[in-house]
mmJSON file of the N, C-alpha and C atoms, coordinates in Angstrom:
{"data_MODEL":{"atom_site":{
"group_PDB":["ATOM","ATOM","ATOM","ATOM","ATOM","ATOM","ATOM","ATOM","ATOM","ATOM","ATOM","ATOM","ATOM","ATOM","ATOM","ATOM","ATOM","ATOM","ATOM","ATOM","ATOM","ATOM","ATOM","ATOM","ATOM","ATOM","ATOM","ATOM","ATOM","ATOM","ATOM","ATOM","ATOM","ATOM","ATOM","ATOM","ATOM","ATOM","ATOM","ATOM","ATOM","ATOM","ATOM","ATOM","ATOM","ATOM","ATOM","ATOM","ATOM","ATOM","ATOM","ATOM","ATOM","ATOM","ATOM","ATOM","ATOM","ATOM","ATOM","ATOM","ATOM","ATOM","ATOM","ATOM","ATOM","ATOM","ATOM","ATOM","ATOM","ATOM","ATOM","ATOM","ATOM","ATOM","ATOM","ATOM","ATOM","ATOM","ATOM","ATOM","ATOM","ATOM","ATOM","ATOM","ATOM","ATOM","ATOM","ATOM","ATOM","ATOM","ATOM","ATOM","ATOM","ATOM","ATOM","ATOM","ATOM","ATOM","ATOM","ATOM","ATOM","ATOM","ATOM","ATOM","ATOM","ATOM","ATOM","ATOM","ATOM","ATOM","ATOM","ATOM","ATOM","ATOM","ATOM","ATOM","ATOM","ATOM","ATOM","ATOM","ATOM","ATOM","ATOM","ATOM","ATOM","ATOM","ATOM","ATOM","ATOM","ATOM","ATOM","ATOM","ATOM","ATOM","ATOM","ATOM","ATOM","ATOM","ATOM","ATOM","ATOM","ATOM","ATOM","ATOM","ATOM","ATOM","ATOM","ATOM","ATOM","ATOM","ATOM","ATOM","ATOM","ATOM","ATOM","ATOM","ATOM","ATOM","ATOM","ATOM","ATOM","ATOM","ATOM","ATOM","ATOM","ATOM","ATOM","ATOM","ATOM","ATOM","ATOM","ATOM","ATOM","ATOM","ATOM","ATOM","ATOM","ATOM","ATOM","ATOM","ATOM","ATOM","ATOM","ATOM","ATOM","ATOM","ATOM","ATOM","ATOM","ATOM","ATOM","ATOM","ATOM","ATOM","ATOM","ATOM","ATOM","ATOM","ATOM","ATOM","ATOM"],
"id":[1,2,3,4,5,6,7,8,9,10,11,12,13,14,15,16,17,18,19,20,21,22,23,24,25,26,27,28,29,30,31,32,33,34,35,36,37,38,39,40,41,42,43,44,45,46,47,48,49,50,51,52,53,54,55,56,57,58,59,60,61,62,63,64,65,66,67,68,69,70,71,72,73,74,75,76,77,78,79,80,81,82,83,84,85,86,87,88,89,90,91,92,93,94,95,96,97,98,99,100,101,102,103,104,105,106,107,108,109,110,111,112,113,114,115,116,117,118,119,120,121,122,123,124,125,126,127,128,129,130,131,132,133,134,135,136,137,138,139,140,141,142,143,144,145,146,147,148,149,150,151,152,153,154,155,156,157,158,159,160,161,162,163,164,165,166,167,168,169,170,171,172,173,174,175,176,177,178,179,180,181,182,183,184,185,186,187,188,189,190,191,192,193,194,195,196,197,198,199,200,201],
"type_symbol":["N","C","C","N","C","C","N","C","C","N","C","C","N","C","C","N","C","C","N","C","C","N","C","C","N","C","C","N","C","C","N","C","C","N","C","C","N","C","C","N","C","C","N","C","C","N","C","C","N","C","C","N","C","C","N","C","C","N","C","C","N","C","C","N","C","C","N","C","C","N","C","C","N","C","C","N","C","C","N","C","C","N","C","C","N","C","C","N","C","C","N","C","C","N","C","C","N","C","C","N","C","C","N","C","C","N","C","C","N","C","C","N","C","C","N","C","C","N","C","C","N","C","C","N","C","C","N","C","C","N","C","C","N","C","C","N","C","C","N","C","C","N","C","C","N","C","C","N","C","C","N","C","C","N","C","C","N","C","C","N","C","C","N","C","C","N","C","C","N","C","C","N","C","C","N","C","C","N","C","C","N","C","C","N","C","C","N","C","C","N","C","C","N","C","C","N","C","C","N","C","C"],
"label_atom_id":["N","CA","C","N","CA","C","N","CA","C","N","CA","C","N","CA","C","N","CA","C","N","CA","C","N","CA","C","N","CA","C","N","CA","C","N","CA","C","N","CA","C","N","CA","C","N","CA","C","N","CA","C","N","CA","C","N","CA","C","N","CA","C","N","CA","C","N","CA","C","N","CA","C","N","CA","C","N","CA","C","N","CA","C","N","CA","C","N","CA","C","N","CA","C","N","CA","C","N","CA","C","N","CA","C","N","CA","C","N","CA","C","N","CA","C","N","CA","C","N","CA","C","N","CA","C","N","CA","C","N","CA","C","N","CA","C","N","CA","C","N","CA","C","N","CA","C","N","CA","C","N","CA","C","N","CA","C","N","CA","C","N","CA","C","N","CA","C","N","CA","C","N","CA","C","N","CA","C","N","CA","C","N","CA","C","N","CA","C","N","CA","C","N","CA","C","N","CA","C","N","CA","C","N","CA","C","N","CA","C","N","CA","C","N","CA","C","N","CA","C","N","CA","C","N","CA","C","N","CA","C","N","CA","C"],
"label_alt_id":[null,null,null,null,null,null,null,null,null,null,null,null,null,null,null,null,null,null,null,null,null,null,null,null,null,null,null,null,null,null,null,null,null,null,null,null,null,null,null,null,null,null,null,null,null,null,null,null,null,null,null,null,null,null,null,null,null,null,null,null,null,null,null,null,null,null,null,null,null,null,null,null,null,null,null,null,null,null,null,null,null,null,null,null,null,null,null,null,null,null,null,null,null,null,null,null,null,null,null,null,null,null,null,null,null,null,null,null,null,null,null,null,null,null,null,null,null,null,null,null,null,null,null,null,null,null,null,null,null,null,null,null,null,null,null,null,null,null,null,null,null,null,null,null,null,null,null,null,null,null,null,null,null,null,null,null,null,null,null,null,null,null,null,null,null,null,null,null,null,null,null,null,null,null,null,null,null,null,null,null,null,null,null,null,null,null,null,null,null,null,null,null,null,null,null,null,null,null,null,null,null],
"label_comp_id":["MET","MET","MET","VAL","VAL","VAL","ALA","ALA","ALA","PRO","PRO","PRO","SER","SER","SER","GLN","GLN","GLN","ALA","ALA","ALA","PHE","PHE","PHE","LEU","LEU","LEU","ASP","ASP","ASP","ARG","ARG","ARG","LEU","LEU","LEU","PRO","PRO","PRO","TYR","TYR","TYR","GLY","GLY","GLY","LYS","LYS","LYS","VAL","VAL","VAL","PRO","PRO","PRO","ASP","ASP","ASP","ARG","ARG","ARG","ASP","ASP","ASP","ASP","ASP","ASP","PHE","PHE","PHE","LYS","LYS","LYS","THR","THR","THR","PHE","PHE","PHE","LEU","LEU","LEU","GLY","GLY","GLY","ASN","ASN","ASN","ASP","ASP","ASP","LYS","LYS","LYS","GLU","GLU","GLU","ARG","ARG","ARG","LYS","LYS","LYS","ARG","ARG","ARG","TYR","TYR","TYR","TRP","TRP","TRP","ASN","ASN","ASN","LYS","LYS","LYS","ALA","ALA","ALA","VAL","VAL","VAL","LYS","LYS","LYS","GLU","GLU","GLU","SER","SER","SER","ALA","ALA","ALA","ARG","ARG","ARG","MET","MET","MET","ALA","ALA","ALA","ASP","ASP","ASP","GLU","GLU","GLU","LEU","LEU","LEU","GLN","GLN","GLN","GLU","GLU","GLU","LEU","LEU","LEU","ILE","ILE","ILE","GLU","GLU","GLU","SER","SER","SER","GLY","GLY","GLY","LYS","LYS","LYS","MET","MET","MET","ARG","ARG","ARG","ASN","ASN","ASN","ALA","ALA","ALA","VAL","VAL","VAL","GLN","GLN","GLN","ARG","ARG","ARG","PHE","PHE","PHE"],
"label_asym_id":["A","A","A","A","A","A","A","A","A","A","A","A","A","A","A","A","A","A","A","A","A","A","A","A","A","A","A","A","A","A","A","A","A","A","A","A","A","A","A","A","A","A","A","A","A","A","A","A","A","A","A","A","A","A","A","A","A","A","A","A","A","A","A","A","A","A","A","A","A","A","A","A","A","A","A","A","A","A","A","A","A","A","A","A","A","A","A","A","A","A","A","A","A","A","A","A","A","A","A","A","A","A","A","A","A","A","A","A","A","A","A","A","A","A","A","A","A","A","A","A","A","A","A","A","A","A","A","A","A","A","A","A","A","A","A","A","A","A","A","A","A","A","A","A","A","A","A","A","A","A","A","A","A","A","A","A","A","A","A","A","A","A","A","A","A","A","A","A","A","A","A","A","A","A","A","A","A","A","A","A","A","A","A","A","A","A","A","A","A","A","A","A","A","A","A","A","A","A","A","A","A"],
"label_entity_id":["1","1","1","1","1","1","1","1","1","1","1","1","1","1","1","1","1","1","1","1","1","1","1","1","1","1","1","1","1","1","1","1","1","1","1","1","1","1","1","1","1","1","1","1","1","1","1","1","1","1","1","1","1","1","1","1","1","1","1","1","1","1","1","1","1","1","1","1","1","1","1","1","1","1","1","1","1","1","1","1","1","1","1","1","1","1","1","1","1","1","1","1","1","1","1","1","1","1","1","1","1","1","1","1","1","1","1","1","1","1","1","1","1","1","1","1","1","1","1","1","1","1","1","1","1","1","1","1","1","1","1","1","1","1","1","1","1","1","1","1","1","1","1","1","1","1","1","1","1","1","1","1","1","1","1","1","1","1","1","1","1","1","1","1","1","1","1","1","1","1","1","1","1","1","1","1","1","1","1","1","1","1","1","1","1","1","1","1","1","1","1","1","1","1","1","1","1","1","1","1","1"],
"label_seq_id":[1,1,1,2,2,2,3,3,3,4,4,4,5,5,5,6,6,6,7,7,7,8,8,8,9,9,9,10,10,10,11,11,11,12,12,12,13,13,13,14,14,14,15,15,15,16,16,16,17,17,17,18,18,18,19,19,19,20,20,20,21,21,21,22,22,22,23,23,23,24,24,24,25,25,25,26,26,26,27,27,27,28,28,28,29,29,29,30,30,30,31,31,31,32,32,32,33,33,33,34,34,34,35,35,35,36,36,36,37,37,37,38,38,38,39,39,39,40,40,40,41,41,41,42,42,42,43,43,43,44,44,44,45,45,45,46,46,46,47,47,47,48,48,48,49,49,49,50,50,50,51,51,51,52,52,52,53,53,53,54,54,54,55,55,55,56,56,56,57,57,57,58,58,58,59,59,59,60,60,60,61,61,61,62,62,62,63,63,63,64,64,64,65,65,65,66,66,66,67,67,67],
"pdbx_PDB_ins_code":[null,null,null,null,null,null,null,null,null,null,null,null,null,null,null,null,null,null,null,null,null,null,null,null,null,null,null,null,null,null,null,null,null,null,null,null,null,null,null,null,null,null,null,null,null,null,null,null,null,null,null,null,null,null,null,null,null,null,null,null,null,null,null,null,null,null,null,null,null,null,null,null,null,null,null,null,null,null,null,null,null,null,null,null,null,null,null,null,null,null,null,null,null,null,null,null,null,null,null,null,null,null,null,null,null,null,null,null,null,null,null,null,null,null,null,null,null,null,null,null,null,null,null,null,null,null,null,null,null,null,null,null,null,null,null,null,null,null,null,null,null,null,null,null,null,null,null,null,null,null,null,null,null,null,null,null,null,null,null,null,null,null,null,null,null,null,null,null,null,null,null,null,null,null,null,null,null,null,null,null,null,null,null,null,null,null,null,null,null,null,null,null,null,null,null,null,null,null,null,null,null],
"Cartn_x":[14.149,13.661,11.961,11.468,10.063,9.216,8.284,7.389,6.216,4.982,3.925,3.063,2.401,1.899,1.012,0.212,-0.764,-1.8,-2.266,-3.217,-3.565,-2.096,-2.525,-2.708,-1.94,-2.504,-3.711,-4.446,-5.541,-7.011,-6.367,-7.023,-7.169,-6.035,-5.927,-6.435,-7.159,-7.942,-7.004,-7.207,-6.661,-5.602,-5.559,-4.54,-2.923,-2.669,-1.492,-1.077,0.083,0.779,0.746,0.266,0.074,1.455,1.402,2.717,2.652,3.804,3.499,2.842,2.788,1.679,0.372,0.147,-1.211,-1.849,-0.923,-1.064,-1.841,-1.058,-1.426,-3.037,-2.701,-3.817,-5.162,-5.379,-6.053,-6.143,-5.195,-5.663,-6.729,-7.5,-8.505,-9.772,-9.204,-9.929,-9.137,-8.864,-7.873,-8.396,-9.858,-10.991,-10.546,-10.64,-10.464,-9.231,-8.383,-6.71,-6.718,-7.139,-6.475,-7.227,-8.632,-9.258,-8.199,-8.111,-7.326,-5.811,-5.121,-3.819,-4.13,-5.294,-5.736,-5.946,-6.434,-6.738,-5.487,-4.769,-3.324,-2.65,-2.632,-1.665,-2.311,-4.176,-4.645,-4.097,-4.178,-4.007,-2.531,-1.423,0.282,0.292,-0.562,-0.466,-1.052,-2.031,-2.42,-1.314,-0.734,0.575,1.657,1.978,3.343,2.183,1.073,0.704,0.891,0.709,0.85,2.0,2.83,4.718,4.904,4.581,5.098,4.765,3.518,3.167,3.956,4.462,5.081,6.732,7.15,8.451,7.81,7.314,7.08,6.686,6.017,5.399,6.737,7.5,8.7,7.857,7.234,6.616,6.964,7.87,8.146,8.861,9.626,9.979,9.299,7.941,7.046,5.939,6.339,5.518,6.702,8.105,8.907,8.53,8.979,8.604,9.916,10.272,11.953,11.382,12.027,11.817,13.018],
"Cartn_y":[6.897,5.909,6.008,4.714,4.661,4.451,5.594,5.193,5.101,4.706,5.089,6.651,7.098,8.389,8.222,9.596,9.481,9.237,9.348,9.111,7.512,6.868,5.125,4.681,5.277,5.028,5.003,6.342,6.762,5.787,4.95,3.667,2.804,2.339,1.084,1.45,0.299,0.368,0.684,1.329,1.823,3.149,2.847,4.192,4.129,2.624,2.188,0.991,0.619,-0.623,-2.185,-2.75,-4.058,-4.305,-4.197,-4.891,-6.137,-6.413,-7.555,-7.448,-6.225,-6.063,-6.203,-6.254,-6.528,-7.824,-8.865,-10.257,-10.169,-8.985,-8.337,-7.949,-6.848,-5.834,-6.619,-7.716,-8.897,-9.997,-9.875,-11.307,-11.842,-13.121,-13.872,-12.715,-12.424,-11.87,-12.026,-13.45,-13.44,-12.986,-13.583,-12.91,-11.736,-10.394,-9.26,-8.866,-9.695,-9.416,-9.89,-10.916,-11.208,-10.15,-9.55,-8.967,-8.015,-7.285,-6.036,-6.198,-7.205,-7.893,-7.979,-8.344,-8.729,-7.202,-6.573,-5.328,-4.375,-4.735,-3.791,-4.329,-5.572,-6.494,-6.308,-6.024,-5.762,-4.289,-3.297,-1.711,-1.766,-2.657,-2.739,-2.905,-3.997,-4.651,-3.068,-2.63,-1.447,-0.65,-0.32,0.912,0.29,-1.191,-1.501,-1.364,-1.906,-1.601,0.131,0.748,2.516,2.922,2.175,2.419,1.569,0.374,0.057,0.929,1.477,1.946,3.469,3.983,5.207,4.891,3.379,3.283,3.096,2.571,2.337,3.012,4.409,5.259,6.486,6.35,7.246,8.343,8.346,9.856,9.772,8.945,8.543,9.835,10.581,11.993,13.045,13.114,13.85,13.316,12.171,11.972,11.701,11.735,11.939,13.593,13.116,13.984,14.544,15.353,15.921,16.039,15.479,15.666,15.966],
"Cartn_z":[-3.477,-2.317,-2.817,-2.666,-3.1,-2.158,-1.543,-0.446,-0.6,-0.028,-0.608,-0.169,-0.777,-0.628,0.821,0.99,2.176,1.205,-0.022,-0.33,-0.741,-0.585,-0.824,0.599,1.545,3.182,3.435,2.937,3.149,2.742,1.425,0.83,1.466,2.715,3.579,5.138,5.46,6.491,7.261,8.465,9.788,9.281,7.857,7.621,7.845,7.502,7.684,6.977,6.716,5.877,6.946,6.902,7.892,8.387,9.208,10.177,11.311,11.413,12.514,14.027,14.686,15.23,15.188,13.796,13.627,14.408,14.643,15.212,16.983,17.346,18.643,18.547,17.733,17.591,17.272,16.268,15.822,16.875,17.854,18.558,18.869,18.26,18.381,17.09,16.042,15.161,13.591,13.257,12.087,11.069,10.915,9.804,9.551,10.631,10.215,10.043,10.745,9.926,8.532,8.291,7.203,5.934,6.3,5.503,5.076,6.373,6.45,5.55,5.222,4.78,3.781,3.049,1.443,0.805,1.713,1.075,0.836,1.473,1.572,0.351,0.117,-1.332,-2.213,-2.382,-3.387,-3.869,-2.98,-3.088,-3.398,-2.9,-3.3,-4.856,-5.325,-6.875,-7.612,-7.09,-8.04,-8.217,-6.886,-7.011,-7.937,-7.91,-9.0,-10.084,-10.793,-12.105,-12.432,-11.451,-11.796,-12.166,-10.964,-11.308,-12.438,-13.246,-14.214,-15.204,-15.421,-16.254,-16.288,-15.581,-15.343,-15.804,-15.644,-16.065,-17.575,-18.165,-19.51,-20.349,-19.794,-20.784,-20.413,-19.868,-19.976,-18.832,-18.319,-17.366,-15.925,-15.752,-14.424,-13.997,-14.819,-14.397,-13.909,-14.444,-14.018,-12.88,-12.724,-10.985,-10.119,-10.111,-9.182,-8.027,-7.088,-6.141,-5.087,-4.811,-4.255,-2.931,-1.947,-0.833,0.247],
"occupancy":[1.0,1.0,1.0,1.0,1.0,1.0,1.0,1.0,1.0,1.0,1.0,1.0,1.0,1.0,1.0,1.0,1.0,1.0,1.0,1.0,1.0,1.0,1.0,1.0,1.0,1.0,1.0,1.0,1.0,1.0,1.0,1.0,1.0,1.0,1.0,1.0,1.0,1.0,1.0,1.0,1.0,1.0,1.0,1.0,1.0,1.0,1.0,1.0,1.0,1.0,1.0,1.0,1.0,1.0,1.0,1.0,1.0,1.0,1.0,1.0,1.0,1.0,1.0,1.0,1.0,1.0,1.0,1.0,1.0,1.0,1.0,1.0,1.0,1.0,1.0,1.0,1.0,1.0,1.0,1.0,1.0,1.0,1.0,1.0,1.0,1.0,1.0,1.0,1.0,1.0,1.0,1.0,1.0,1.0,1.0,1.0,1.0,1.0,1.0,1.0,1.0,1.0,1.0,1.0,1.0,1.0,1.0,1.0,1.0,1.0,1.0,1.0,1.0,1.0,1.0,1.0,1.0,1.0,1.0,1.0,1.0,1.0,1.0,1.0,1.0,1.0,1.0,1.0,1.0,1.0,1.0,1.0,1.0,1.0,1.0,1.0,1.0,1.0,1.0,1.0,1.0,1.0,1.0,1.0,1.0,1.0,1.0,1.0,1.0,1.0,1.0,1.0,1.0,1.0,1.0,1.0,1.0,1.0,1.0,1.0,1.0,1.0,1.0,1.0,1.0,1.0,1.0,1.0,1.0,1.0,1.0,1.0,1.0,1.0,1.0,1.0,1.0,1.0,1.0,1.0,1.0,1.0,1.0,1.0,1.0,1.0,1.0,1.0,1.0,1.0,1.0,1.0,1.0,1.0,1.0,1.0,1.0,1.0,1.0,1.0,1.0],
"B_iso_or_equiv":[0.0,0.0,0.0,0.0,0.0,0.0,0.0,0.0,0.0,0.0,0.0,0.0,0.0,0.0,0.0,0.0,0.0,0.0,0.0,0.0,0.0,0.0,0.0,0.0,0.0,0.0,0.0,0.0,0.0,0.0,0.0,0.0,0.0,0.0,0.0,0.0,0.0,0.0,0.0,0.0,0.0,0.0,0.0,0.0,0.0,0.0,0.0,0.0,0.0,0.0,0.0,0.0,0.0,0.0,0.0,0.0,0.0,0.0,0.0,0.0,0.0,0.0,0.0,0.0,0.0,0.0,0.0,0.0,0.0,0.0,0.0,0.0,0.0,0.0,0.0,0.0,0.0,0.0,0.0,0.0,0.0,0.0,0.0,0.0,0.0,0.0,0.0,0.0,0.0,0.0,0.0,0.0,0.0,0.0,0.0,0.0,0.0,0.0,0.0,0.0,0.0,0.0,0.0,0.0,0.0,0.0,0.0,0.0,0.0,0.0,0.0,0.0,0.0,0.0,0.0,0.0,0.0,0.0,0.0,0.0,0.0,0.0,0.0,0.0,0.0,0.0,0.0,0.0,0.0,0.0,0.0,0.0,0.0,0.0,0.0,0.0,0.0,0.0,0.0,0.0,0.0,0.0,0.0,0.0,0.0,0.0,0.0,0.0,0.0,0.0,0.0,0.0,0.0,0.0,0.0,0.0,0.0,0.0,0.0,0.0,0.0,0.0,0.0,0.0,0.0,0.0,0.0,0.0,0.0,0.0,0.0,0.0,0.0,0.0,0.0,0.0,0.0,0.0,0.0,0.0,0.0,0.0,0.0,0.0,0.0,0.0,0.0,0.0,0.0,0.0,0.0,0.0,0.0,0.0,0.0,0.0,0.0,0.0,0.0,0.0,0.0],
"pdbx_formal_charge":[null,null,null,null,null,null,null,null,null,null,null,null,null,null,null,null,null,null,null,null,null,null,null,null,null,null,null,null,null,null,null,null,null,null,null,null,null,null,null,null,null,null,null,null,null,null,null,null,null,null,null,null,null,null,null,null,null,null,null,null,null,null,null,null,null,null,null,null,null,null,null,null,null,null,null,null,null,null,null,null,null,null,null,null,null,null,null,null,null,null,null,null,null,null,null,null,null,null,null,null,null,null,null,null,null,null,null,null,null,null,null,null,null,null,null,null,null,null,null,null,null,null,null,null,null,null,null,null,null,null,null,null,null,null,null,null,null,null,null,null,null,null,null,null,null,null,null,null,null,null,null,null,null,null,null,null,null,null,null,null,null,null,null,null,null,null,null,null,null,null,null,null,null,null,null,null,null,null,null,null,null,null,null,null,null,null,null,null,null,null,null,null,null,null,null,null,null,null,null,null,null],
"auth_seq_id":[1,1,1,2,2,2,3,3,3,4,4,4,5,5,5,6,6,6,7,7,7,8,8,8,9,9,9,10,10,10,11,11,11,12,12,12,13,13,13,14,14,14,15,15,15,16,16,16,17,17,17,18,18,18,19,19,19,20,20,20,21,21,21,22,22,22,23,23,23,24,24,24,25,25,25,26,26,26,27,27,27,28,28,28,29,29,29,30,30,30,31,31,31,32,32,32,33,33,33,34,34,34,35,35,35,36,36,36,37,37,37,38,38,38,39,39,39,40,40,40,41,41,41,42,42,42,43,43,43,44,44,44,45,45,45,46,46,46,47,47,47,48,48,48,49,49,49,50,50,50,51,51,51,52,52,52,53,53,53,54,54,54,55,55,55,56,56,56,57,57,57,58,58,58,59,59,59,60,60,60,61,61,61,62,62,62,63,63,63,64,64,64,65,65,65,66,66,66,67,67,67],
"auth_comp_id":["MET","MET","MET","VAL","VAL","VAL","ALA","ALA","ALA","PRO","PRO","PRO","SER","SER","SER","GLN","GLN","GLN","ALA","ALA","ALA","PHE","PHE","PHE","LEU","LEU","LEU","ASP","ASP","ASP","ARG","ARG","ARG","LEU","LEU","LEU","PRO","PRO","PRO","TYR","TYR","TYR","GLY","GLY","GLY","LYS","LYS","LYS","VAL","VAL","VAL","PRO","PRO","PRO","ASP","ASP","ASP","ARG","ARG","ARG","ASP","ASP","ASP","ASP","ASP","ASP","PHE","PHE","PHE","LYS","LYS","LYS","THR","THR","THR","PHE","PHE","PHE","LEU","LEU","LEU","GLY","GLY","GLY","ASN","ASN","ASN","ASP","ASP","ASP","LYS","LYS","LYS","GLU","GLU","GLU","ARG","ARG","ARG","LYS","LYS","LYS","ARG","ARG","ARG","TYR","TYR","TYR","TRP","TRP","TRP","ASN","ASN","ASN","LYS","LYS","LYS","ALA","ALA","ALA","VAL","VAL","VAL","LYS","LYS","LYS","GLU","GLU","GLU","SER","SER","SER","ALA","ALA","ALA","ARG","ARG","ARG","MET","MET","MET","ALA","ALA","ALA","ASP","ASP","ASP","GLU","GLU","GLU","LEU","LEU","LEU","GLN","GLN","GLN","GLU","GLU","GLU","LEU","LEU","LEU","ILE","ILE","ILE","GLU","GLU","GLU","SER","SER","SER","GLY","GLY","GLY","LYS","LYS","LYS","MET","MET","MET","ARG","ARG","ARG","ASN","ASN","ASN","ALA","ALA","ALA","VAL","VAL","VAL","GLN","GLN","GLN","ARG","ARG","ARG","PHE","PHE","PHE"],
"auth_asym_id":["A","A","A","A","A","A","A","A","A","A","A","A","A","A","A","A","A","A","A","A","A","A","A","A","A","A","A","A","A","A","A","A","A","A","A","A","A","A","A","A","A","A","A","A","A","A","A","A","A","A","A","A","A","A","A","A","A","A","A","A","A","A","A","A","A","A","A","A","A","A","A","A","A","A","A","A","A","A","A","A","A","A","A","A","A","A","A","A","A","A","A","A","A","A","A","A","A","A","A","A","A","A","A","A","A","A","A","A","A","A","A","A","A","A","A","A","A","A","A","A","A","A","A","A","A","A","A","A","A","A","A","A","A","A","A","A","A","A","A","A","A","A","A","A","A","A","A","A","A","A","A","A","A","A","A","A","A","A","A","A","A","A","A","A","A","A","A","A","A","A","A","A","A","A","A","A","A","A","A","A","A","A","A","A","A","A","A","A","A","A","A","A","A","A","A","A","A","A","A","A","A"],
"auth_atom_id":["N","CA","C","N","CA","C","N","CA","C","N","CA","C","N","CA","C","N","CA","C","N","CA","C","N","CA","C","N","CA","C","N","CA","C","N","CA","C","N","CA","C","N","CA","C","N","CA","C","N","CA","C","N","CA","C","N","CA","C","N","CA","C","N","CA","C","N","CA","C","N","CA","C","N","CA","C","N","CA","C","N","CA","C","N","CA","C","N","CA","C","N","CA","C","N","CA","C","N","CA","C","N","CA","C","N","CA","C","N","CA","C","N","CA","C","N","CA","C","N","CA","C","N","CA","C","N","CA","C","N","CA","C","N","CA","C","N","CA","C","N","CA","C","N","CA","C","N","CA","C","N","CA","C","N","CA","C","N","CA","C","N","CA","C","N","CA","C","N","CA","C","N","CA","C","N","CA","C","N","CA","C","N","CA","C","N","CA","C","N","CA","C","N","CA","C","N","CA","C","N","CA","C","N","CA","C","N","CA","C","N","CA","C","N","CA","C","N","CA","C","N","CA","C","N","CA","C","N","CA","C","N","CA","C"],
"pdbx_PDB_model_num":[1,1,1,1,1,1,1,1,1,1,1,1,1,1,1,1,1,1,1,1,1,1,1,1,1,1,1,1,1,1,1,1,1,1,1,1,1,1,1,1,1,1,1,1,1,1,1,1,1,1,1,1,1,1,1,1,1,1,1,1,1,1,1,1,1,1,1,1,1,1,1,1,1,1,1,1,1,1,1,1,1,1,1,1,1,1,1,1,1,1,1,1,1,1,1,1,1,1,1,1,1,1,1,1,1,1,1,1,1,1,1,1,1,1,1,1,1,1,1,1,1,1,1,1,1,1,1,1,1,1,1,1,1,1,1,1,1,1,1,1,1,1,1,1,1,1,1,1,1,1,1,1,1,1,1,1,1,1,1,1,1,1,1,1,1,1,1,1,1,1,1,1,1,1,1,1,1,1,1,1,1,1,1,1,1,1,1,1,1,1,1,1,1,1,1,1,1,1,1,1,1]
}}}
């Protein structure tokens, strides 16, 4: 299973991954909701790039954490 780390979540506004409830939370404030969601998309792309680097470099084994 791949899941975002707490460090990843800490970089997001509101400390969580955006979800459908944000439409209620930001009712009437689409600009802020979009800013929040766009930040999450950018951070997710960065996380994907880091994962790709781990896979291509063969360093994935060193990065995996057991739970």
